[in-house]
C-alpha positions as CSV (number, residue, x, y, z in Angstrom):
1,M,73.5,91.5,54.4
2,T,75.6,93.3,51.8
3,Q,76.5,91.2,48.8
4,F,80.0,89.8,48.5
5,C,81.2,92.1,45.7
6,W,84.5,93.6,44.8
7,H,83.3,96.9,43.5
8,E,82.8,99.5,46.2
9,N,80.1,101.3,44.3
10,V,77.8,98.3,44.0
11,D,75.5,97.5,46.9
12,L,73.4,94.4,46.2
13,T,71.2,92.4,48.5
14,R,71.6,88.7,48.4
15,Q,72.4,86.3,51.3
16,S,76.2,85.6,51.1
17,L,79.5,86.2,52.7
18,S,80.0,90.0,53.1
19,R,83.4,91.8,52.9
20,R,82.9,93.1,56.4
21,R,82.3,89.6,57.7
22,F,85.3,88.2,55.9
23,L,87.6,91.0,57.0
24,Y,86.4,90.6,60.6
25,G,87.0,86.9,60.6
26,T,90.4,87.1,58.9
27,S,91.5,90.0,61.1
28,A,90.6,88.0,64.2
29,V,92.7,85.1,63.0
30,A,95.6,87.4,62.1
31,A,95.5,89.0,65.5
32,A,95.9,85.7,67.1
33,G,99.1,85.3,65.1
34,T,98.3,81.9,63.7
35,M,98.3,82.6,60.0
36,N,100.1,84.8,57.4
37,F,98.2,86.6,54.7
38,R,98.6,83.9,52.1
39,D,97.1,81.4,54.5
40,L,94.2,83.7,55.1
41,M,93.5,83.9,51.4
42,S,93.6,80.1,51.2
43,V,91.0,79.9,53.9
44,Q,88.8,82.3,51.9
45,A,89.3,80.2,48.8
46,D,88.4,77.0,50.7
47,E,85.2,78.7,51.9
48,L,84.2,79.6,48.4
49,R,84.8,76.0,47.2
50,K,82.6,74.6,49.9
51,R,79.6,76.5,48.5
52,G,79.3,74.4,45.4
53,K,78.7,77.3,43.0
54,A,78.9,76.4,39.3
55,M,78.3,77.9,35.8
56,I,76.8,76.5,32.6
57,F,77.8,78.5,29.5
58,L,75.5,77.8,26.5
59,F,77.6,79.1,23.6
60,M,76.0,79.8,20.3
61,Q,79.0,79.4,17.9
62,G,78.7,81.7,14.8
63,G,76.8,84.7,16.2
64,P,73.0,84.2,16.6
65,S,70.7,86.9,15.2
66,Q,69.2,89.0,17.9
67,L,66.1,89.7,15.8
68,E,65.2,86.1,15.4
69,T,65.9,85.2,19.0
70,F,65.3,87.6,21.9
71,D,65.0,91.1,20.4
72,P,62.5,90.8,17.5
73,K,61.4,93.9,15.5
74,P,58.2,92.8,13.9
75,G,56.6,95.2,11.5
76,T,59.8,97.1,10.9
77,E,61.9,97.3,7.7
78,N,64.7,95.3,9.3
79,G,62.5,92.9,11.2
80,G,61.8,90.5,8.4
81,P,58.9,87.9,8.7
82,T,59.7,87.0,12.3
83,T,56.8,87.6,14.7
84,A,57.0,88.2,18.4
85,I,55.4,86.0,21.1
86,S,54.4,86.8,24.6
87,T,56.2,85.3,27.6
88,A,55.3,84.3,31.1
89,V,56.2,87.9,32.1
90,T,53.8,90.6,31.0
91,G,55.4,93.1,28.7
92,I,58.3,90.9,27.6
93,Q,58.2,89.5,24.1
94,I,60.7,87.3,22.2
95,A,60.8,85.8,18.7
96,E,58.5,83.0,17.6
97,G,60.1,79.5,17.9
98,W,61.2,80.1,21.5
99,E,57.9,79.2,23.1
100,R,59.3,77.0,25.9
101,T,61.9,79.6,26.8
102,A,59.1,82.1,26.9
103,A,57.4,80.0,29.5
104,Q,60.5,80.2,31.8
105,M,60.9,84.0,31.5
106,Q,60.2,84.6,35.2
107,D,63.7,83.0,35.8
108,I,65.5,84.7,32.9
109,A,67.1,88.1,32.5
110,I,67.6,89.2,28.9
111,I,70.4,91.7,28.0
112,R,69.5,93.4,24.7
113,S,72.3,95.8,24.8
114,M,75.5,93.7,24.6
115,T,78.0,95.6,22.5
116,N,81.5,95.1,21.3
117,K,84.0,96.0,18.5
118,E,85.2,92.5,17.4
119,G,83.4,91.4,14.3
120,E,85.7,88.5,13.2
121,H,84.8,85.1,14.5
122,Q,88.1,83.9,15.9
123,R,88.9,87.1,17.7
124,A,85.4,87.5,19.0
125,V,85.2,83.9,20.2
126,Y,88.5,84.4,22.0
127,Q,87.3,87.6,23.7
128,M,84.0,86.1,24.7
129,H,85.8,83.3,26.4
130,T,88.7,85.2,28.0
131,G,87.6,88.8,28.3
132,Y,90.7,89.8,26.4
133,V,91.4,90.5,22.8
134,P,94.0,88.1,21.3
135,S,97.6,88.9,22.0
136,G,100.8,87.5,20.5
137,S,102.6,87.7,23.8
138,V,100.4,85.6,26.0
139,K,97.7,82.9,25.7
140,H,95.0,84.0,28.1
141,P,93.2,81.5,30.2
142,S,89.4,81.1,29.6
143,L,87.0,82.6,32.1
144,G,85.9,79.1,32.9
145,A,89.4,78.1,33.8
146,C,89.8,81.2,36.0
147,I,86.5,80.5,37.8
148,A,87.4,76.8,38.3
149,K,90.7,77.8,39.8
150,E,88.8,79.8,42.4
151,L,85.9,77.5,43.0
152,A,86.6,73.9,42.0
153,P,87.3,71.4,44.7
154,L,91.1,70.7,44.9
155,H,90.9,66.9,44.8
156,S,87.8,66.3,42.7
157,E,87.8,63.0,40.6
158,L,85.9,64.8,37.8
159,P,87.4,67.5,35.6
160,A,86.9,71.0,36.9
161,V,86.0,72.3,33.4
162,V,84.1,70.3,30.7
163,T,83.3,71.4,27.1
164,I,80.4,69.6,25.4
165,G,80.2,69.8,21.6
166,D,82.5,70.8,18.8
167,R,84.9,73.5,20.2
168,G,85.2,75.1,16.7
169,L,87.0,78.3,15.9
170,G,88.9,80.2,18.5
171,S,88.7,77.4,21.1
172,V,90.3,78.5,24.4
173,G,91.7,76.4,27.2
174,A,93.4,77.0,30.5
175,G,96.4,78.8,29.0
176,F,99.1,79.3,31.6
177,L,96.8,78.1,34.5
178,G,97.8,74.6,33.6
179,V,96.4,71.2,33.0
180,D,94.3,71.1,36.1
181,Y,91.9,73.6,34.5
182,E,92.1,72.5,30.9
183,P,88.6,71.5,29.6
184,F,87.7,67.9,29.2
185,Q,86.1,67.5,25.8
186,V,82.9,65.5,25.2
187,A,81.5,65.5,21.6
188,G,80.1,63.3,18.9
189,R,80.0,59.6,19.6
190,N,80.9,60.1,23.2
191,L,77.9,62.2,24.0
192,G,75.5,60.4,26.3
193,K,77.8,57.6,27.4
194,V,81.0,57.1,29.3
195,P,83.7,58.7,27.0
196,D,86.1,56.5,25.1
197,N,89.4,55.6,26.7
198,V,88.1,56.4,30.2
199,S,87.5,52.8,31.3
200,P,90.8,50.9,31.8
201,I,91.5,47.9,29.7
202,V,92.9,46.1,32.7
203,G,91.7,45.6,36.2
204,D,92.0,48.4,38.8
205,K,94.8,46.7,40.7
206,R,96.9,46.1,37.6
207,F,96.2,49.6,36.4
208,T,97.5,51.0,39.8
209,R,100.6,48.8,39.5
210,R,101.3,50.1,36.0
211,M,101.0,53.7,37.3
212,G,103.4,52.9,40.1
213,L,105.9,51.6,37.5
214,L,105.5,54.7,35.4
215,D,106.2,56.9,38.5
216,K,109.4,54.9,39.2
217,L,110.6,55.2,35.6
218,E,109.8,58.9,35.5
219,G,111.5,59.4,38.9
220,E,114.7,58.2,37.4
221,F,114.4,60.5,34.4
222,A,113.6,63.5,36.8
223,A,116.8,62.8,38.8
224,R,118.8,63.1,35.5
225,G,117.5,66.6,34.8
226,G,114.0,66.1,33.5
227,E,112.1,67.3,36.5
228,V,110.0,70.0,34.8
229,V,109.0,67.6,32.0
230,V,108.2,64.9,34.4
231,T,106.1,67.2,36.7
232,N,104.0,68.3,33.7
233,H,103.6,64.8,32.5
234,Q,102.6,63.5,35.9
235,Q,100.0,66.2,36.3
236,I,98.3,64.9,33.2
237,Y,98.5,61.2,34.1
238,D,97.4,61.8,37.7
239,K,94.4,63.7,36.6
240,S,93.5,61.1,34.0
241,A,94.1,58.2,36.4
242,K,91.8,59.8,39.0
243,L,89.0,60.0,36.4
244,V,89.6,56.5,35.0
245,L,89.3,54.9,38.5
246,S,86.4,57.0,39.7
247,P,82.8,55.7,39.9
248,L,81.8,59.2,39.0
249,T,82.6,58.5,35.3
250,K,79.0,57.2,35.3
251,T,77.9,60.8,35.4
252,F,78.6,61.0,31.6
253,D,76.1,58.1,31.0
254,L,72.6,59.4,30.3
255,S,71.0,56.0,30.1
256,G,69.8,56.3,33.7
257,E,67.7,59.4,33.0
258,S,64.0,58.9,32.5
259,A,62.4,59.0,29.1
260,E,60.3,62.0,30.3
261,T,63.4,63.9,31.2
262,K,65.2,63.2,27.9
263,Q,62.1,64.3,26.1
264,R,62.0,67.6,27.9
265,Y,65.5,68.4,26.8
266,G,64.9,67.3,23.2
267,D,66.3,64.6,21.0
268,S,69.3,66.5,19.7
269,E,73.0,66.6,20.5
270,F,72.5,70.0,22.1
271,G,69.6,68.7,24.2
272,K,71.8,65.8,25.4
273,G,74.6,68.2,26.1
274,C,72.4,70.4,28.3
275,L,71.2,67.3,30.2
276,L,74.7,66.2,30.7
277,A,75.7,69.7,31.9
278,R,73.1,69.4,34.6
279,R,74.4,66.0,35.6
280,L,78.0,67.2,35.7
281,V,77.2,70.2,37.9
282,E,75.1,68.0,40.2
283,A,78.2,65.7,40.5
284,G,80.5,68.6,41.4
285,V,81.9,70.0,38.1
286,T,82.4,73.8,38.4
287,F,82.2,75.0,34.8
288,V,80.5,73.4,31.8
289,E,80.3,74.8,28.3
290,V,77.7,73.4,25.8
291,R,78.2,74.5,22.2
292,L,75.6,74.7,19.5
293,N,77.2,75.5,16.1
294,G,75.6,76.8,12.9
295,W,74.6,80.4,13.8
296,D,76.7,82.1,11.0
297,S,73.6,83.0,9.1
298,H,74.9,84.8,6.0
299,Q,72.0,83.3,4.0
300,D,68.6,81.9,4.7
301,V,68.6,83.3,8.3
302,F,64.9,82.9,8.9
303,D,64.7,79.2,8.1
304,G,68.2,78.6,9.6
305,V,67.3,80.1,13.0
306,K,64.0,78.2,13.1
307,G,65.9,74.9,12.8
308,L,68.4,75.9,15.4
309,A,65.7,77.1,17.8
310,S,63.9,73.8,17.5
311,K,67.0,72.2,19.2
312,C,68.0,75.1,21.5
313,D,64.6,76.2,22.8
314,P,63.5,73.0,24.6
315,A,67.0,72.3,25.9
316,L,67.5,75.8,27.3
317,A,64.0,75.9,29.0
318,A,64.4,72.3,30.3
319,L,67.8,73.1,31.8
320,I,66.6,76.1,33.7
321,A,63.4,74.3,34.9
322,D,65.3,71.2,35.9
323,L,67.9,73.1,37.9
324,K,65.1,74.9,39.7
325,E,63.2,71.8,40.5
326,R,66.3,70.2,42.0
327,G,67.1,73.2,44.1
328,M,70.3,73.9,42.1
329,L,69.4,77.1,40.2
330,D,70.4,79.5,43.1
331,S,73.9,78.1,43.1
332,T,74.2,77.6,39.3
333,L,74.6,80.5,36.8
334,V,73.3,79.8,33.3
335,L,74.6,82.1,30.4
336,W,73.3,81.9,26.8
337,T,75.1,84.1,24.2
338,G,77.2,84.0,21.0
339,E,80.3,86.0,20.0
340,F,78.3,88.8,18.3
341,G,75.0,89.4,16.6
342,R,73.8,89.8,13.0
343,T,73.2,92.9,10.9
344,P,69.7,94.4,11.2
345,K,69.6,94.8,7.5
346,V,68.9,91.6,5.5
347,N,71.5,91.0,2.7
348,P,70.6,89.9,-0.9
349,R,70.9,86.2,0.2
350,T,68.2,86.6,2.8
351,G,70.8,86.4,5.5
352,R,72.4,88.7,8.1
353,D,76.1,89.4,8.4
354,H,78.4,90.0,11.4
355,W,77.3,92.7,13.8
356,P,79.0,93.2,17.1
357,R,77.4,96.6,17.7
358,N,74.4,95.1,19.6
359,F,73.4,91.6,20.4
360,N,71.8,89.4,23.1
361,A,72.7,87.5,26.2
362,L,70.4,85.6,28.6
363,L,71.2,84.8,32.2
364,A,69.4,82.7,34.8
365,G,70.2,81.4,38.3
366,G,73.1,82.3,40.4
367,G,71.2,85.1,42.2
368,I,70.1,86.7,39.0
369,K,66.7,88.5,39.1
370,G,64.6,86.9,36.4
371,G,61.6,88.3,34.5
372,Q,63.4,91.5,33.2
373,V,65.0,93.0,30.2
374,I,68.2,95.0,30.5
375,G,69.1,97.5,27.9
376,E,67.4,98.5,24.7
377,S,68.3,98.6,21.0
378,A,67.1,101.1,18.5
379,A,63.8,100.7,16.8
380,N,65.5,99.7,13.6
381,G,68.0,97.5,15.5
382,M,71.0,99.5,14.3
383,G,72.6,100.1,17.7
384,V,72.2,100.3,21.5
385,L,69.7,102.9,22.7
386,K,70.0,102.4,26.4
387,D,72.3,100.8,29.0
388,P,75.1,99.4,26.9
389,V,76.8,96.3,28.3
390,A,80.4,95.5,27.3
391,I,82.0,92.1,27.7
392,P,84.0,93.1,30.8
393,D,80.7,94.2,32.4
394,L,79.1,90.8,31.6
395,F,82.2,89.0,33.0
396,S,82.2,91.2,36.1
397,S,78.5,90.3,36.7
398,I,79.4,86.6,36.3
399,C,82.0,86.9,38.9
400,T,79.6,88.8,41.2
401,S,77.1,86.0,40.8
402,L,79.7,83.3,41.6
403,E,81.3,85.4,44.4
404,V,84.7,85.4,42.6
405,N,87.0,88.4,42.8
406,P,87.1,89.8,39.2
407,V,90.3,91.8,39.9
408,K,92.3,89.0,41.3
409,E,95.5,88.6,39.3
410,N,97.1,85.5,37.9
411,M,100.8,85.7,37.0
412,S,101.5,84.9,33.3
413,P,104.7,83.1,32.3
414,I,106.3,86.4,31.1
415,G,105.9,87.8,34.6
416,R,102.9,90.0,33.8
417,P,99.9,89.9,36.2
418,L,96.6,89.5,34.5
419,K,93.3,90.2,36.2
420,I,90.4,87.7,35.8
421,V,88.4,90.5,34.3
422,D,90.1,93.5,32.6
423,G,87.8,96.4,33.6
424,G,84.1,96.6,33.6
425,H,81.5,96.8,36.4
426,P,78.7,94.4,37.5
427,I,75.3,95.2,36.1
428,T,73.4,96.1,39.2
429,K,70.0,95.6,37.7
430,L,70.7,91.9,37.3
431,F,70.7,91.4,41.0
432,G,67.5,93.3,41.8
């Protein structure tokens, strides 16, 4: 069966809904005269939502060094003291300190040829989350919000998008897509337990009565000309009330996980965040971002990355293995990357500075063919030698994995239609 893909020149093989099958089905319904085109697209959206596809974005805030992670250059002038280790796939080596990730390489695809022009943190973070460079005229929705809009269940009691960890610089929300796709933030003292202010301070019945009184008061205000304000306010309160009253809030509580599982992910906030991400996806959340800060390695890059890898390596490997063991990896895409890479040349402070010209990304699950490296950087690390991958290409590949139409347009408040992905093509090698 031909893969469900929105680019005519890409023919991938993975069991899914083909364009021919969709057009055949929708044409038959249209011929019967029972639905208009908008209804047909709604049917298509509902079918996508029923598939339970999800994405976990592991974002390395600050820009991780590609040479100390997944594109080491041992023995070269720019390689530094970092050595390379073998992985579970013959011929693929990564940097020392990533031994557990190395053991999962059969399920991982490494892109060593990510390339971009944005070398300033805030702009690059914004672009890595939206696919667009910052613009004064519009606040673009994040890719996570766009994906959730297409895939998330319409009446879920849990948020469609969750961000775990400090959102840091350039944090991006749902923009003009609205509160339904705004990320629910979990960080710090809330990590591993039911978040503060989620449990009602009164009983469920009393809480419901209070919400009814609020609706009555706001209804009176809406009748006097405040309809728009009331509508926006009710969206927020309805969404919050649904979460407060739901037994699914226990998903945020990690106490029920076994000691063995917690140990696999590691005793760190990032490890707990990755474990929570698995639980959230299992409970029906569509998009989860887990952030690990501290990668802005302008000094002491070698020791700095070792410390970060000690937290990231076990959590990344455990997440992929856990999803696979639970039969969830095929329907869940995992992406690891930062906003850019680091300079191949080491600076006088034994650090590496900002370098968008080439950097790394890792993908697993979601129909991605693991055990491969895509692209190649120069021997001295100073640029892309083969198969450059721009952010729109990465985003188009994400959409292909999740069966989302990357060229679908959302209308901005200024009346400008904006595609989910602005250009780019799926990376065919990712899908075999």
